[in-house]
N, C-alpha and C positions, 0 to 999 in steps of 0.2 A: 504493501499500500504506500502510495507516495504521500509525503508529510507536504500540506499545502500551506502551514504557518510560515509567515513571512519570514526571513532571514536578516537578522539585524547586522549590519556590518559596522565595522569601525569608521568614523568619519574622519578622515585626515586633515588637519589643520594646515593651512599653507603656511610655506617656509616664513619664518618671522626674523627677528634680531636674535642674534646669539644672546645677549643679556636677558631680553624680555622671555626668551624659551627657556632659559635657566630657571628665571623666577618663577614661571607658570609651573615648570617640574618640582620646584623646590615645595611651593606652595600647597601643590596637588599631594606630593609625597608627605609633608607634615600632616595633613590630614589622615591620609592613609595609615602611617604610621601610629596614629593614636587610635584610630577606629578597629583596627586587624591587628595591632601590636607588630613589632619588627619583626618577627619569625613570619606572621601572616601576610606580610606586606610583600608583595614580589615585582620584578621591573615590569612585569606584563600589566599589572594592576594599575602601576604607576603612569606607564604609557599610555593606556587606554583611556585615564583621566583626562589626559592634555593632548588626545587626539594624535599620538605619534606612533610609530611601530617601535618595538623593542631596540631593533637595531639602530634606529634614530636616535632613540634615548641613549644609547650607550656613547653617541658621538658626544654626548655632553657629560656624561658621568660613568666610569668604568664599573661601578657595582653599587647596590644600594649601601653599602657601609661608607662611600663617598658622599652620598645623598645625605645622609646622617649627619656625617662630619660635617658638611657646609651648613647644614641648617643650625647645629648647634655653635658653629663657629660665629655665624652671623647673629646669632641670639647673644653670645658673650660680648661681641664687639659692638651691638647696639646697647647693652648694658654698661659698657666701658665708656661709650660715648656720653650717656646719660648722666654719668657720674663723675667724670672727668672735670668739668669745671666747678662743681660743687667741693671738689678736693683742695681747690686752689683758693677758694673764697675767703674774703678779709673776714672770717666770721669765729667765734670759738670752736674749738674742736667738736665739743659735744653738740652744738648745733650742726655741723656739717655731717658728723655722726647720723644723727636725725635724720637729716633731709637725704642721706643715702641710703638708709634703709627703707626710708618711704619711697623712693624711687625706684629701690628693688622691688618693693611689694608691688608698687604701682605697675611695674613691667609685667610681672608675673598675671595680673589679672587682666591687664591688656593684651596679653600674648599666653593665653593658657596652652595652645598646644605645643609651640613652642618650649614653653617651660616644662610642661611634662617629659619632653623628650631630653632636655638638659639635664634636668635634676632628679627625673623619676624613672630612667629607664633603667631596667635591671641589668646589675653588674655584666653578665654574660653578653647581653647585647649592647652594654656600653662602651665594649671594647671595639666594636666595630664603627664607632662614630663620636659618641658622646664623651668617652674618657679621654678621647687624644685632643678633643677640642678644649677640654676642661684644663687638660695639661700645658696646651699653646696658649690660651687666652684667658681661662677662667681663674687660672693661680695669680695672675697678674691682677686681676681685678679683687681678689680676696686681700691680696696683698696691699693694694693702695689701700682699703678699708683698714685693714690692721694697722697701717701707718696712721691714720687719723686717729686711731684707737690709741696707739703709743703717745700720740702729742697729748692726748686728752689725760694719760697717766703722768707723764712729764710735767703737765700743769696742777698737777695733785687733783684733779678732778675725778679720778677714778677710784673705787673702792676694792675692785677685785682685781686680779693678775690680769694684766693687758690681753694676753691670748685666750684665754678664757672668756673673758668680758666679749672680745671681739666674733667668738664662736656663738657664744650665747645668744648675741643680738642676732646675727644671721640665721641661727636655728630658729629663733622665734618668728623671724619675717617668713622663712621657709614654711614654717608650721601654719602660719593662718593662710598663707597663699595655697599649699597642698591640700589642706584641709576642705578649704572652700571650693576649689576646683574640682576636686573629686568626688564632694561628698554634697552636691547642689540641693539634695533633698532633705537634709537636714535643716532644721528650723532657726537658721544663722540670724543674728541680729544685722542690722545693715552693715556693710562692708567696711566703711570709713569709720564707722563707732566703735567696732571691733578690732580693727586695727589700729587706731587711737588708743584704745584702752589698754591693749597688749603692750604698745611700744611705751606709753606711760608707766606702766607697771616695769617694765625692763630698765628703763632709763632713770626712774626713783631710786629702784635698787641697786643699779650699779655707778651712780654718780653721787659724788660729794654734795649735799645740799647747802 
């Protein structure tokens, strides 16, 4: 018996500029990695999403690990750019610290898919992209944050040991972002209020009044 159901053919997009096509691939891959997991994502799925053949996609990225790495690298660089001006501002270090962690939290809420891939990818999968990006770019981002914490300590504004204080502030920011983007069904209070309450408690506990 002949199957008379219509056959769905992939619609190929016209050739575009390299940068715009790479951006399309990265945006599609970001969604697919989150929706299907790294293991469930395939080059074919990503290619179909942007209307390319798998062969054409390989002209932009050699494998899905390279795609994940580029997504994570771009996210770290965006975070770095967002905090660069804050680091050198003419303001007390504790004020710059507050602004930096607020910027970090805001980035996470504004870019939940990228945030999941950067900070919430399983260790085995992270070795294919997120871990190397973290080593290349992410460490310098945290080092800049640590340097401002060290300034606060040198100014006599810090109660805790600087390294522990820096990690505690980062962990607090990460906690509020990761919980709210992965557990949207919970009866959370308004996002800004929760973030402000958490950071107020952290800074009051860590800083000399």
